[in-house]
N, C-alpha and C positions, 0 to 999 in steps of 0.2 A: 503493499498501500505506500503511494506516495505521501510526501510531508504535506503537501496540499489537501488530500482527501482526509489525512488523520485530523487535521486542522478544522477542516469542514465537519467533520463527524463530532469533534470536541464540543463545537457550538451547539450541536443539538443533543449532548448527552447530558445527564442529570448534574454531572460536576460541571460541565460548561454552563448551564443553567444557574446553577449555586454561584458561580464566579461572575457571571453577568447580574444576577441580582446583588449580590456584595458590592460590585464597582458602581452598580446605579446607585443604590442605598449610600455609599460614600460622596456621591456627587451631590446629595441632600446637605451634606456639612457645608459644601460650598455656597451653595443656595441660603442655607441659614445664614452664614455670615454676611452675605450680601443682603439678606432682608433686614438683619439688625444693623447694618451700616446704613441702610436707606433709611430705617427709622428715625436713627440719630442723626442723622443729616436732614431729615424731614424731606427727602426726595421721592415724591410719588412716583415718577416714571421709573425710577430702579425698584421702588418697591412693587410695583405693577410686573415689571420683567421678571422680579422673583417669584411671584405669584405664579405667574406663566412657566417659568422652569419648575418651580416645585408640582405644578399639574403635571407637566411633563414626565416627571420622574416617577409620579404615582403611577400616571397611565403605564409608564414602562415597566414598572414593577407588576403590574395587575396582567400584563401580556405575558411576562416571563411566568407568572404563578400558573397563568392557564396553561402554558406550554408544559410546565413542570406536571400539572394535573394529567395532560394528554400522555406522556410518557408512562402514567401509572405507578407514580411513587408509592411504596409501600409505607413511608414513613408515617409514623404516627401523629406528629404534628401537625401534617397537612391532610388528615381524615382519609 
């Protein structure tokens, strides 16, 4: 199996989905910092940008969670 094929299969594996969820959730830290700075500067445009970014993170996590459920994960925490 070629390296590219392995990389594509990893992205669709349970481990790959967990890694994607982790990195997406890690992006929430950046958005939280952005929102905090926007609030302290009273910058409404940056606050809106942070809110839109947060919505994108939530949507991304929901999509990754759905893909994880499709793989038939037997994890007790996921139901």
